[in-house]
Biopython code that builds the backbone (N, CA, C, O; Angstrom):
import numpy as np
from Bio.PDB.StructureBuilder import StructureBuilder

atoms = [
    (1, "MET", "N", (49.546, 10.898, 52.973)),
    (1, "MET", "CA", (48.277, 11.115, 52.358)),
    (1, "MET", "C", (48.397, 12.214, 51.299)),
    (1, "MET", "O", (48.925, 13.290, 51.580)),
    (2, "PRO", "N", (47.902, 11.944, 50.067)),
    (2, "PRO", "CA", (48.006, 12.966, 49.024)),
    (2, "PRO", "C", (47.133, 14.159, 49.297)),
    (2, "PRO", "O", (46.078, 14.034, 49.919)),
    (3, "SER", "N", (47.552, 15.293, 48.847)),
    (3, "SER", "CA", (46.733, 16.493, 49.034)),
    (3, "SER", "C", (45.550, 16.458, 48.079)),
    (3, "SER", "O", (45.646, 15.926, 46.973)),
    (4, "VAL", "N", (44.453, 17.020, 48.509)),
    (4, "VAL", "CA", (43.245, 17.073, 47.692)),
    (4, "VAL", "C", (43.130, 18.467, 47.094)),
    (4, "VAL", "O", (43.155, 19.466, 47.813)),
    (5, "ARG", "N", (43.006, 18.523, 45.807)),
    (5, "ARG", "CA", (42.842, 19.801, 45.120)),
    (5, "ARG", "C", (41.357, 20.014, 44.879)),
    (5, "ARG", "O", (40.739, 19.308, 44.082)),
    (6, "ARG", "N", (40.801, 20.975, 45.562)),
    (6, "ARG", "CA", (39.376, 21.251, 45.446)),
    (6, "ARG", "C", (39.145, 22.224, 44.310)),
    (6, "ARG", "O", (39.893, 23.180, 44.109)),
    (7, "VAL", "N", (38.078, 21.945, 43.572)),
    (7, "VAL", "CA", (37.666, 22.797, 42.452)),
    (7, "VAL", "C", (36.219, 23.165, 42.663)),
    (7, "VAL", "O", (35.390, 22.283, 42.886)),
    (8, "SER", "N", (35.896, 24.414, 42.601)),
    (8, "SER", "CA", (34.534, 24.853, 42.753)),
    (8, "SER", "C", (34.115, 25.799, 41.643)),
    (8, "SER", "O", (34.855, 26.705, 41.261)),
    (9, "ALA", "N", (32.916, 25.571, 41.135)),
    (9, "ALA", "CA", (32.396, 26.443, 40.079)),
    (9, "ALA", "C", (31.497, 27.536, 40.633)),
    (9, "ALA", "O", (31.132, 28.467, 39.915)),
    (10, "PHE", "N", (31.133, 27.424, 41.930)),
    (10, "PHE", "CA", (30.210, 28.391, 42.508)),
    (10, "PHE", "C", (30.823, 29.775, 42.543)),
    (10, "PHE", "O", (31.990, 29.958, 42.889)),
    (11, "THR", "N", (30.010, 30.730, 42.178)),
    (11, "THR", "CA", (30.443, 32.120, 42.127)),
    (11, "THR", "C", (29.208, 32.999, 42.280)),
    (11, "THR", "O", (28.086, 32.493, 42.318)),
    (12, "ASP", "N", (29.404, 34.289, 42.365)),
    (12, "ASP", "CA", (28.306, 35.255, 42.498)),
    (12, "ASP", "C", (27.806, 35.555, 41.071)),
    (12, "ASP", "O", (28.222, 36.540, 40.462)),
    (13, "ASP", "N", (26.923, 34.710, 40.549)),
    (13, "ASP", "CA", (26.397, 34.863, 39.184)),
    (13, "ASP", "C", (24.905, 34.626, 39.175)),
    (13, "ASP", "O", (24.291, 34.486, 40.233)),
    (14, "ALA", "N", (24.313, 34.578, 37.993)),
    (14, "ALA", "CA", (22.881, 34.441, 37.849)),
    (14, "ALA", "C", (22.331, 33.118, 38.452)),
    (14, "ALA", "O", (21.177, 33.060, 38.876)),
    (15, "LEU", "N", (23.153, 32.091, 38.481)),
    (15, "LEU", "CA", (22.715, 30.798, 39.042)),
    (15, "LEU", "C", (22.717, 30.791, 40.556)),
    (15, "LEU", "O", (21.982, 30.033, 41.190)),
    (16, "GLY", "N", (23.551, 31.643, 41.125)),
    (16, "GLY", "CA", (23.646, 31.710, 42.579)),
    (16, "GLY", "C", (23.962, 30.371, 43.205)),
    (16, "GLY", "O", (24.800, 29.629, 42.693)),
    (17, "GLN", "N", (23.313, 30.055, 44.290)),
    (17, "GLN", "CA", (23.458, 28.768, 44.980)),
    (17, "GLN", "C", (22.237, 27.884, 44.708)),
    (17, "GLN", "O", (22.052, 26.865, 45.372)),
    (18, "ASP", "N", (21.414, 28.266, 43.745)),
    (18, "ASP", "CA", (20.154, 27.550, 43.494)),
    (18, "ASP", "C", (20.345, 26.206, 42.812)),
    (18, "ASP", "O", (21.315, 25.982, 42.088)),
    (19, "ASP", "N", (19.389, 25.317, 43.065)),
    (19, "ASP", "CA", (19.279, 24.070, 42.293)),
    (19, "ASP", "C", (18.399, 24.385, 41.109)),
    (19, "ASP", "O", (18.011, 25.535, 40.902)),
    (20, "ALA", "N", (18.076, 23.348, 40.318)),
    (20, "ALA", "CA", (17.287, 23.565, 39.108)),
    (20, "ALA", "C", (15.902, 24.204, 39.418)),
    (20, "ALA", "O", (15.435, 25.072, 38.680)),
    (21, "LEU", "N", (15.271, 23.761, 40.508)),
    (21, "LEU", "CA", (13.980, 24.371, 40.831)),
    (21, "LEU", "C", (14.089, 25.842, 41.189)),
    (21, "LEU", "O", (13.226, 26.646, 40.837)),
    (22, "GLY", "N", (15.161, 26.184, 41.892)),
    (22, "GLY", "CA", (15.399, 27.574, 42.252)),
    (22, "GLY", "C", (15.666, 28.430, 41.009)),
    (22, "GLY", "O", (15.153, 29.542, 40.894)),
    (23, "VAL", "N", (16.459, 27.912, 40.097)),
    (23, "VAL", "CA", (16.754, 28.652, 38.853)),
    (23, "VAL", "C", (15.470, 28.832, 38.064)),
    (23, "VAL", "O", (15.200, 29.915, 37.546)),
    (24, "ARG", "N", (14.664, 27.754, 37.971)),
    (24, "ARG", "CA", (13.400, 27.814, 37.239)),
    (24, "ARG", "C", (12.492, 28.895, 37.840)),
    (24, "ARG", "O", (11.890, 29.680, 37.107)),
    (25, "GLN", "N", (12.396, 28.933, 39.170)),
    (25, "GLN", "CA", (11.531, 29.910, 39.810)),
    (25, "GLN", "C", (12.027, 31.323, 39.547)),
    (25, "GLN", "O", (11.227, 32.223, 39.296)),
    (26, "ARG", "N", (13.325, 31.524, 39.601)),
    (26, "ARG", "CA", (13.876, 32.879, 39.357)),
    (26, "ARG", "C", (13.662, 33.317, 37.915)),
    (26, "ARG", "O", (13.466, 34.503, 37.651)),
    (27, "ILE", "N", (13.697, 32.368, 36.975)),
    (27, "ILE", "CA", (13.370, 32.713, 35.570)),
    (27, "ILE", "C", (11.904, 33.073, 35.478)),
    (27, "ILE", "O", (11.570, 34.090, 34.870)),
    (28, "LEU", "N", (10.993, 32.262, 36.071)),
    (28, "LEU", "CA", (9.548, 32.556, 36.027)),
    (28, "LEU", "C", (9.225, 33.905, 36.668)),
    (28, "LEU", "O", (8.342, 34.631, 36.210)),
    (29, "ASP", "N", (9.959, 34.223, 37.738)),
    (29, "ASP", "CA", (9.699, 35.480, 38.454)),
    (29, "ASP", "C", (10.309, 36.688, 37.733)),
    (29, "ASP", "O", (10.082, 37.828, 38.140)),
    (30, "GLY", "N", (11.083, 36.446, 36.664)),
    (30, "GLY", "CA", (11.693, 37.521, 35.913)),
    (30, "GLY", "C", (12.947, 38.074, 36.577)),
    (30, "GLY", "O", (13.476, 39.101, 36.152)),
    (31, "GLU", "N", (13.422, 37.400, 37.614)),
    (31, "GLU", "CA", (14.639, 37.825, 38.334)),
    (31, "GLU", "C", (15.873, 37.673, 37.452)),
    (31, "GLU", "O", (16.775, 38.510, 37.467)),
    (32, "ILE", "N", (15.891, 36.570, 36.673)),
    (32, "ILE", "CA", (16.957, 36.339, 35.697)),
    (32, "ILE", "C", (16.316, 35.820, 34.416)),
    (32, "ILE", "O", (15.184, 35.337, 34.431)),
    (33, "THR", "N", (17.045, 35.922, 33.312)),
    (33, "THR", "CA", (16.558, 35.396, 32.045)),
    (33, "THR", "C", (17.232, 34.022, 31.763)),
    (33, "THR", "O", (18.244, 33.667, 32.367)),
    (34, "ALA", "N", (16.642, 33.298, 30.848)),
    (34, "ALA", "CA", (17.247, 32.026, 30.438)),
    (34, "ALA", "C", (18.630, 32.263, 29.854)),
    (34, "ALA", "O", (19.528, 31.443, 30.046)),
    (35, "LYS", "N", (18.817, 33.371, 29.144)),
    (35, "LYS", "CA", (20.104, 33.682, 28.569)),
    (35, "LYS", "C", (21.143, 33.955, 29.661)),
    (35, "LYS", "O", (22.293, 33.533, 29.539)),
    (36, "GLU", "N", (20.752, 34.648, 30.707)),
    (36, "GLU", "CA", (21.658, 34.917, 31.826)),
    (36, "GLU", "C", (22.029, 33.606, 32.529)),
    (36, "GLU", "O", (23.185, 33.410, 32.903)),
    (37, "ALA", "N", (21.065, 32.721, 32.706)),
    (37, "ALA", "CA", (21.332, 31.425, 33.334)),
    (37, "ALA", "C", (22.318, 30.617, 32.490)),
    (37, "ALA", "O", (23.272, 30.052, 33.027)),
    (38, "ALA", "N", (22.097, 30.558, 31.179)),
    (38, "ALA", "CA", (22.989, 29.830, 30.282)),
    (38, "ALA", "C", (24.380, 30.454, 30.282)),
    (38, "ALA", "O", (25.376, 29.732, 30.326)),
    (39, "SER", "N", (24.463, 31.758, 30.235)),
    (39, "SER", "CA", (25.769, 32.437, 30.240)),
    (39, "SER", "C", (26.535, 32.119, 31.513)),
    (39, "SER", "O", (27.740, 31.874, 31.463)),
    (40, "ALA", "N", (25.851, 32.119, 32.655)),
    (40, "ALA", "CA", (26.495, 31.791, 33.943)),
    (40, "ALA", "C", (26.976, 30.339, 33.914)),
    (40, "ALA", "O", (28.075, 30.047, 34.387)),
    (41, "ALA", "N", (26.179, 29.437, 33.374)),
    (41, "ALA", "CA", (26.581, 28.045, 33.305)),
    (41, "ALA", "C", (27.815, 27.895, 32.410)),
    (41, "ALA", "O", (28.743, 27.163, 32.753)),
    (42, "TYR", "N", (27.827, 28.580, 31.273)),
    (42, "TYR", "CA", (28.995, 28.515, 30.382)),
    (42, "TYR", "C", (30.240, 29.038, 31.118)),
    (42, "TYR", "O", (31.324, 28.466, 30.995)),
    (43, "ALA", "N", (30.077, 30.125, 31.880)),
    (43, "ALA", "CA", (31.234, 30.704, 32.601)),
    (43, "ALA", "C", (31.732, 29.722, 33.653)),
    (43, "ALA", "O", (32.941, 29.591, 33.843)),
    (44, "ARG", "N", (30.838, 29.038, 34.332)),
    (44, "ARG", "CA", (31.249, 28.034, 35.337)),
    (44, "ARG", "C", (32.014, 26.873, 34.668)),
    (44, "ARG", "O", (33.021, 26.392, 35.186)),
    (45, "ILE", "N", (31.509, 26.448, 33.522)),
    (45, "ILE", "CA", (32.210, 25.390, 32.769)),
    (45, "ILE", "C", (33.617, 25.839, 32.401)),
    (45, "ILE", "O", (34.589, 25.109, 32.594)),
    (46, "ALA", "N", (33.707, 27.046, 31.871)),
    (46, "ALA", "CA", (35.025, 27.591, 31.452)),
    (46, "ALA", "C", (35.973, 27.694, 32.621)),
    (46, "ALA", "O", (37.178, 27.508, 32.454)),
    (47, "LYS", "N", (35.461, 27.985, 33.799)),
    (47, "LYS", "CA", (36.261, 28.156, 35.002)),
    (47, "LYS", "C", (36.895, 26.852, 35.487)),
    (47, "LYS", "O", (38.065, 26.817, 35.869)),
    (48, "VAL", "N", (36.089, 25.772, 35.463)),
    (48, "VAL", "CA", (36.585, 24.534, 36.084)),
    (48, "VAL", "C", (37.042, 23.477, 35.106)),
    (48, "VAL", "O", (37.819, 22.596, 35.474)),
    (49, "ASN", "N", (36.580, 23.540, 33.861)),
    (49, "ASN", "CA", (36.942, 22.451, 32.929)),
    (49, "ASN", "C", (38.417, 22.356, 32.632)),
    (49, "ASN", "O", (38.895, 21.245, 32.406)),
    (50, "PRO", "N", (39.182, 23.441, 32.614)),
    (50, "PRO", "CA", (40.636, 23.262, 32.379)),
    (50, "PRO", "C", (41.288, 22.386, 33.464)),
    (50, "PRO", "O", (42.281, 21.712, 33.189)),
    (51, "LYS", "N", (40.746, 22.389, 34.683)),
    (51, "LYS", "CA", (41.304, 21.574, 35.756)),
    (51, "LYS", "C", (40.696, 20.163, 35.771)),
    (51, "LYS", "O", (41.384, 19.190, 36.079)),
    (52, "LEU", "N", (39.415, 20.060, 35.440)),
    (52, "LEU", "CA", (38.732, 18.769, 35.505)),
    (52, "LEU", "C", (38.761, 17.992, 34.209)),
    (52, "LEU", "O", (38.737, 16.761, 34.219)),
    (53, "ASN", "N", (38.814, 18.697, 33.091)),
    (53, "ASN", "CA", (38.740, 18.063, 31.771)),
    (53, "ASN", "C", (37.544, 17.095, 31.685)),
    (53, "ASN", "O", (37.672, 15.967, 31.208)),
    (54, "ALA", "N", (36.397, 17.560, 32.152)),
    (54, "ALA", "CA", (35.208, 16.705, 32.221)),
    (54, "ALA", "C", (34.266, 16.872, 31.029)),
    (54, "ALA", "O", (33.400, 16.026, 30.808)),
    (55, "MET", "N", (34.420, 17.937, 30.268)),
    (55, "MET", "CA", (33.487, 18.211, 29.191)),
    (55, "MET", "C", (34.070, 17.718, 27.862)),
    (55, "MET", "O", (35.151, 18.130, 27.443)),
    (56, "ALA", "N", (33.331, 16.842, 27.228)),
    (56, "ALA", "CA", (33.713, 16.358, 25.897)),
    (56, "ALA", "C", (33.398, 17.434, 24.846)),
    (56, "ALA", "O", (34.152, 17.620, 23.891)),
    (57, "ALA", "N", (32.294, 18.125, 25.033)),
    (57, "ALA", "CA", (31.861, 19.167, 24.091)),
    (57, "ALA", "C", (30.879, 20.087, 24.816)),
    (57, "ALA", "O", (30.185, 19.686, 25.750)),
    (58, "VAL", "N", (30.850, 21.331, 24.348)),
    (58, "VAL", "CA", (29.881, 22.267, 24.859)),
    (58, "VAL", "C", (29.251, 22.924, 23.644)),
    (58, "VAL", "O", (29.949, 23.279, 22.694)),
    (59, "SER", "N", (27.947, 23.086, 23.670)),
    (59, "SER", "CA", (27.237, 23.730, 22.578)),
    (59, "SER", "C", (27.785, 25.123, 22.325)),
    (59, "SER", "O", (28.224, 25.794, 23.258)),
    (60, "THR", "N", (27.766, 25.558, 21.101)),
    (60, "THR", "CA", (28.193, 26.918, 20.772)),
    (60, "THR", "C", (27.005, 27.903, 20.778)),
    (60, "THR", "O", (27.187, 29.106, 20.592)),
    (61, "ASP", "N", (25.807, 27.381, 20.991)),
    (61, "ASP", "CA", (24.637, 28.243, 21.070)),
    (61, "ASP", "C", (24.684, 29.023, 22.385)),
    (61, "ASP", "O", (24.686, 28.416, 23.456)),
    (62, "PRO", "N", (24.721, 30.378, 22.321)),
    (62, "PRO", "CA", (24.882, 31.123, 23.537)),
    (62, "PRO", "C", (23.719, 30.992, 24.530)),
    (62, "PRO", "O", (23.893, 31.285, 25.713)),
    (63, "LEU", "N", (22.570, 30.569, 24.084)),
    (63, "LEU", "CA", (21.403, 30.419, 24.966)),
    (63, "LEU", "C", (21.167, 28.937, 25.253)),
    (63, "LEU", "O", (20.480, 28.615, 26.223)),
    (64, "GLY", "N", (21.688, 28.064, 24.482)),
    (64, "GLY", "CA", (21.282, 26.682, 24.623)),
    (64, "GLY", "C", (19.963, 26.511, 23.871)),
    (64, "GLY", "O", (19.282, 27.497, 23.589)),
    (65, "ASP", "N", (19.611, 25.322, 23.557)),
    (65, "ASP", "CA", (18.421, 25.037, 22.772)),
    (65, "ASP", "C", (17.352, 24.458, 23.700)),
    (65, "ASP", "O", (17.515, 23.352, 24.214)),
    (66, "HIS", "N", (16.264, 25.193, 23.917)),
    (66, "HIS", "CA", (15.257, 24.723, 24.864)),
    (66, "HIS", "C", (13.856, 24.917, 24.317)),
    (66, "HIS", "O", (13.602, 25.762, 23.459)),
    (67, "GLY", "N", (12.952, 24.096, 24.852)),
    (67, "GLY", "CA", (11.534, 24.226, 24.541)),
    (67, "GLY", "C", (10.841, 25.061, 25.593)),
    (67, "GLY", "O", (11.488, 25.809, 26.326)),
    (68, "ASP", "N", (9.551, 24.939, 25.670)),
    (68, "ASP", "CA", (8.789, 25.770, 26.614)),
    (68, "ASP", "C", (8.086, 24.925, 27.668)),
    (68, "ASP", "O", (7.000, 25.284, 28.123)),
    (69, "GLY", "N", (8.693, 23.802, 28.061)),
    (69, "GLY", "CA", (8.125, 22.943, 29.093)),
    (69, "GLY", "C", (8.385, 23.476, 30.485)),
    (69, "GLY", "O", (8.825, 24.612, 30.665)),
    (70, "PHE", "N", (8.103, 22.624, 31.477)),
    (70, "PHE", "CA", (8.220, 22.982, 32.878)),
    (70, "PHE", "C", (9.607, 23.609, 33.232)),
    (70, "PHE", "O", (9.692, 24.553, 34.018)),
    (71, "TRP", "N", (10.652, 23.064, 32.639)),
    (71, "TRP", "CA", (12.017, 23.479, 32.972)),
    (71, "TRP", "C", (12.526, 24.589, 32.032)),
    (71, "TRP", "O", (13.739, 24.753, 31.892)),
    (72, "GLU", "N", (11.653, 25.335, 31.404)),
    (72, "GLU", "CA", (12.019, 26.283, 30.391)),
    (72, "GLU", "C", (13.173, 27.195, 30.784)),
    (72, "GLU", "O", (13.079, 27.988, 31.721)),
    (73, "GLY", "N", (14.289, 27.053, 30.022)),
    (73, "GLY", "CA", (15.425, 27.941, 30.240)),
    (73, "GLY", "C", (16.429, 27.506, 31.257)),
    (73, "GLY", "O", (17.481, 28.135, 31.375)),
    (74, "VAL", "N", (16.158, 26.447, 32.009)),
    (74, "VAL", "CA", (17.092, 25.982, 33.030)),
    (74, "VAL", "C", (18.235, 25.227, 32.321)),
    (74, "VAL", "O", (17.978, 24.258, 31.607)),
    (75, "PRO", "N", (19.482, 25.660, 32.511)),
    (75, "PRO", "CA", (20.577, 25.019, 31.803)),
    (75, "PRO", "C", (20.905, 23.653, 32.336)),
    (75, "PRO", "O", (20.828, 23.401, 33.538)),
    (76, "THR", "N", (21.274, 22.771, 31.428)),
    (76, "THR", "CA", (21.647, 21.407, 31.840)),
    (76, "THR", "C", (22.686, 20.867, 30.849)),
    (76, "THR", "O", (22.899, 21.417, 29.769)),
    (77, "LEU", "N", (23.306, 19.792, 31.256)),
    (77, "LEU", "CA", (24.318, 19.095, 30.398)),
    (77, "LEU", "C", (23.828, 17.679, 30.177)),
    (77, "LEU", "O", (23.080, 17.129, 30.985)),
    (78, "LEU", "N", (24.265, 17.095, 29.063)),
    (78, "LEU", "CA", (23.962, 15.700, 28.767)),
    (78, "LEU", "C", (25.325, 14.944, 28.631)),
    (78, "LEU", "O", (26.310, 15.480, 28.123)),
    (79, "LYS", "N", (25.320, 13.698, 29.103)),
    (79, "LYS", "CA", (26.513, 12.876, 28.920)),
    (79, "LYS", "C", (26.756, 12.638, 27.443)),
    (79, "LYS", "O", (25.839, 12.703, 26.626)),
    (80, "ASP", "N", (28.014, 12.360, 27.116)),
    (80, "ASP", "CA", (28.332, 12.169, 25.707)),
    (80, "ASP", "C", (27.994, 10.751, 25.207)),
    (80, "ASP", "O", (28.498, 10.319, 24.169)),
    (81, "ASN", "N", (27.152, 10.044, 25.942)),
    (81, "ASN", "CA", (26.641, 8.779, 25.439)),
    (81, "ASN", "C", (25.205, 8.942, 24.999)),
    (81, "ASN", "O", (24.532, 7.951, 24.716)),
    (82, "ILE", "N", (24.725, 10.161, 24.936)),
    (82, "ILE", "CA", (23.364, 10.488, 24.500)),
    (82, "ILE", "C", (23.454, 11.203, 23.181)),
    (82, "ILE", "O", (24.203, 12.173, 23.058)),
    (83, "ASP", "N", (22.715, 10.756, 22.192)),
    (83, "ASP", "CA", (22.688, 11.441, 20.886)),
    (83, "ASP", "C", (21.976, 12.789, 21.055)),
    (83, "ASP", "O", (20.785, 12.848, 21.360)),
    (84, "ALA", "N", (22.738, 13.865, 20.850)),
    (84, "ALA", "CA", (22.180, 15.211, 20.883)),
    (84, "ALA", "C", (22.667, 15.931, 19.631)),
    (84, "ALA", "O", (23.871, 16.043, 19.399)),
    (85, "ARG", "N", (21.746, 16.407, 18.843)),
    (85, "ARG", "CA", (22.069, 16.969, 17.542)),
    (85, "ARG", "C", (23.149, 18.025, 17.655)),
    (85, "ARG", "O", (23.140, 18.877, 18.543)),
    (86, "GLY", "N", (24.088, 17.934, 16.710)),
    (86, "GLY", "CA", (25.193, 18.904, 16.656)),
    (86, "GLY", "C", (26.384, 18.542, 17.489)),
    (86, "GLY", "O", (27.405, 19.227, 17.421)),
    (87, "THR", "N", (26.298, 17.466, 18.295)),
    (87, "THR", "CA", (27.412, 17.028, 19.089)),
    (87, "THR", "C", (27.770, 15.571, 18.787)),
    (87, "THR", "O", (26.923, 14.795, 18.344)),
    (88, "ALA", "N", (28.995, 15.218, 19.023)),
    (88, "ALA", "CA", (29.412, 13.825, 18.775)),
    (88, "ALA", "C", (29.056, 12.957, 19.957)),
    (88, "ALA", "O", (29.245, 13.356, 21.107)),
    (89, "THR", "N", (28.540, 11.768, 19.682)),
    (89, "THR", "CA", (28.246, 10.774, 20.711)),
    (89, "THR", "C", (29.488, 9.915, 20.883)),
    (89, "THR", "O", (29.771, 9.060, 20.043)),
    (90, "MET", "N", (30.230, 10.132, 21.957)),
    (90, "MET", "CA", (31.549, 9.503, 22.125)),
    (90, "MET", "C", (31.588, 8.383, 23.171)),
    (90, "MET", "O", (32.593, 7.679, 23.278)),
    (91, "HIS", "N", (30.526, 8.213, 23.931)),
    (91, "HIS", "CA", (30.444, 7.149, 24.950)),
    (91, "HIS", "C", (31.643, 7.170, 25.930)),
    (91, "HIS", "O", (32.111, 6.129, 26.389)),
    (92, "GLY", "N", (32.104, 8.358, 26.219)),
    (92, "GLY", "CA", (33.144, 8.528, 27.235)),
    (92, "GLY", "C", (34.529, 8.046, 26.815)),
    (92, "GLY", "O", (35.376, 7.790, 27.670)),
    (93, "THR", "N", (34.773, 7.918, 25.509)),
    (93, "THR", "CA", (36.047, 7.429, 25.033)),
    (93, "THR", "C", (36.467, 8.130, 23.758)),
    (93, "THR", "O", (35.629, 8.638, 23.013)),
    (94, "ASP", "N", (37.724, 8.156, 23.516)),
    (94, "ASP", "CA", (38.251, 8.716, 22.248)),
    (94, "ASP", "C", (38.376, 7.657, 21.180)),
    (94, "ASP", "O", (38.962, 7.908, 20.126)),
    (95, "ALA", "N", (37.829, 6.462, 21.431)),
    (95, "ALA", "CA", (37.918, 5.372, 20.454)),
    (95, "ALA", "C", (37.059, 5.596, 19.224)),
    (95, "ALA", "O", (37.267, 4.958, 18.192)),
    (96, "PHE", "N", (36.091, 6.502, 19.329)),
    (96, "PHE", "CA", (35.199, 6.809, 18.226)),
    (96, "PHE", "C", (35.667, 8.053, 17.494)),
    (96, "PHE", "O", (36.238, 8.964, 18.093)),
    (97, "GLU", "N", (35.419, 8.081, 16.193)),
    (97, "GLU", "CA", (35.655, 9.304, 15.393)),
    (97, "GLU", "C", (34.559, 10.310, 15.781)),
    (97, "GLU", "O", (33.370, 10.019, 15.644)),
    (98, "PRO", "N", (34.962, 11.484, 16.261)),
    (98, "PRO", "CA", (33.950, 12.451, 16.687)),
    (98, "PRO", "C", (33.181, 13.083, 15.529)),
    (98, "PRO", "O", (33.645, 14.042, 14.913)),
    (99, "ARG", "N", (32.002, 12.535, 15.243)),
    (99, "ARG", "CA", (31.137, 13.032, 14.202)),
    (99, "ARG", "C", (29.833, 13.491, 14.830)),
    (99, "ARG", "O", (29.126, 12.696, 15.449)),
    (100, "PRO", "N", (29.515, 14.754, 14.677)),
    (100, "PRO", "CA", (28.242, 15.259, 15.251)),
    (100, "PRO", "C", (27.052, 14.518, 14.656)),
    (100, "PRO", "O", (27.028, 14.251, 13.455)),
    (101, "VAL", "N", (26.076, 14.187, 15.476)),
    (101, "VAL", "CA", (24.877, 13.528, 15.005)),
    (101, "VAL", "C", (23.877, 14.582, 14.516)),
    (101, "VAL", "O", (23.853, 15.711, 15.006)),
    (102, "ALA", "N", (23.062, 14.189, 13.549)),
    (102, "ALA", "CA", (22.127, 15.118, 12.937)),
    (102, "ALA", "C", (20.834, 15.291, 13.759)),
    (102, "ALA", "O", (20.183, 16.334, 13.700)),
    (103, "ARG", "N", (20.478, 14.239, 14.528)),
    (103, "ARG", "CA", (19.207, 14.289, 15.261)),
    (103, "ARG", "C", (19.371, 13.894, 16.727)),
    (103, "ARG", "O", (20.279, 13.154, 17.106)),
    (104, "ASP", "N", (18.458, 14.418, 17.525)),
    (104, "ASP", "CA", (18.428, 14.055, 18.915)),
    (104, "ASP", "C", (17.961, 12.615, 19.092)),
    (104, "ASP", "O", (17.093, 12.147, 18.355)),
    (105, "GLY", "N", (18.529, 11.921, 20.056)),
    (105, "GLY", "CA", (17.982, 10.646, 20.508)),
    (105, "GLY", "C", (16.805, 10.944, 21.426)),
    (105, "GLY", "O", (16.488, 12.101, 21.703)),
    (106, "GLU", "N", (16.181, 9.902, 21.880)),
    (106, "GLU", "CA", (14.975, 10.054, 22.707)),
    (106, "GLU", "C", (15.233, 10.841, 24.005)),
    (106, "GLU", "O", (14.393, 11.639, 24.421)),
    (107, "THR", "N", (16.377, 10.619, 24.636)),
    (107, "THR", "CA", (16.691, 11.290, 25.908)),
    (107, "THR", "C", (16.865, 12.782, 25.659)),
    (107, "THR", "O", (16.300, 13.598, 26.388)),
    (108, "ALA", "N", (17.639, 13.151, 24.641)),
    (108, "ALA", "CA", (17.828, 14.592, 24.334)),
    (108, "ALA", "C", (16.510, 15.241, 23.981)),
    (108, "ALA", "O", (16.230, 16.361, 24.409)),
    (109, "LYS", "N", (15.695, 14.544, 23.201)),
    (109, "LYS", "CA", (14.369, 15.090, 22.855)),
    (109, "LYS", "C", (13.573, 15.387, 24.113)),
    (109, "LYS", "O", (12.971, 16.453, 24.246)),
    (110, "ALA", "N", (13.577, 14.438, 25.027)),
    (110, "ALA", "CA", (12.807, 14.616, 26.263)),
    (110, "ALA", "C", (13.281, 15.818, 27.066)),
    (110, "ALA", "O", (12.470, 16.570, 27.607)),
    (111, "PHE", "N", (14.600, 15.999, 27.142)),
    (111, "PHE", "CA", (15.157, 17.151, 27.854)),
    (111, "PHE", "C", (14.722, 18.453, 27.173)),
    (111, "PHE", "O", (14.313, 19.393, 27.853)),
    (112, "ARG", "N", (14.805, 18.518, 25.853)),
    (112, "ARG", "CA", (14.453, 19.752, 25.141)),
    (112, "ARG", "C", (12.936, 20.025, 25.243)),
    (112, "ARG", "O", (12.533, 21.171, 25.445)),
    (113, "ILE", "N", (12.095, 18.982, 25.104)),
    (113, "ILE", "CA", (10.659, 19.179, 25.209)),
    (113, "ILE", "C", (10.314, 19.645, 26.622)),
    (113, "ILE", "O", (9.383, 20.431, 26.799)),
    (114, "SER", "N", (11.035, 19.182, 27.610)),
    (114, "SER", "CA", (10.793, 19.594, 29.010)),
    (114, "SER", "C", (11.193, 21.029, 29.273)),
    (114, "SER", "O", (10.868, 21.596, 30.317)),
    (115, "GLY", "N", (11.903, 21.617, 28.315)),
    (115, "GLY", "CA", (12.270, 23.026, 28.419)),
    (115, "GLY", "C", (13.706, 23.305, 28.828)),
    (115, "GLY", "O", (14.142, 24.456, 28.831)),
    (116, "PHE", "N", (14.445, 22.249, 29.175)),
    (116, "PHE", "CA", (15.835, 22.486, 29.571)),
    (116, "PHE", "C", (16.630, 23.131, 28.458)),
    (116, "PHE", "O", (16.425, 22.825, 27.283)),
    (117, "SER", "N", (17.513, 24.003, 28.811)),
    (117, "SER", "CA", (18.476, 24.617, 27.907)),
    (117, "SER", "C", (19.691, 23.711, 27.838)),
    (117, "SER", "O", (20.546, 23.752, 28.724)),
    (118, "VAL", "N", (19.779, 22.893, 26.797)),
    (118, "VAL", "CA", (20.823, 21.875, 26.691)),
    (118, "VAL", "C", (22.137, 22.540, 26.217)),
    (118, "VAL", "O", (22.248, 23.014, 25.086)),
    (119, "LEU", "N", (23.100, 22.551, 27.113)),
    (119, "LEU", "CA", (24.370, 23.165, 26.786)),
    (119, "LEU", "C", (25.346, 22.130, 26.259)),
    (119, "LEU", "O", (26.482, 22.465, 25.926)),
]
sb = StructureBuilder()
sb.init_structure("model")
sb.init_model(0)
sb.init_chain("A")
sb.init_seg("    ")
for serial, (resi, resn, name, xyz) in enumerate(atoms, 1):
    if name == "N":
        sb.init_residue(resn, " ", resi, " ")
    sb.init_atom(name, np.array(xyz, "f"), 0.0, 1.0, " ", f" {name:<3s}", serial, name[0])
structure = sb.get_structure()
């Protein structure tokens, strides 16, 4: 039986062990800021992506781009089959020339309007 290599992003950071609702509540309560949540998410990505190679692209915006909806400031990721401005839509393959799109598709718009910090 092959050995299983476990990879974990969890650490003692601003995101803690919380799910999206927990992070949202902590932002609303002023316990953490949206910037701290995004920074923690970026750090988790940096920690595990060299082993997983799961991220096609990560925004260079240190806070992520978010609106003021229900999920304001909660960090999230979008699959690379969704048009999100400034990133290439690659559909999970290197068969496409990576060209960043100028505008959000409907899904990315919905995430941003909902307040998510799209990383």
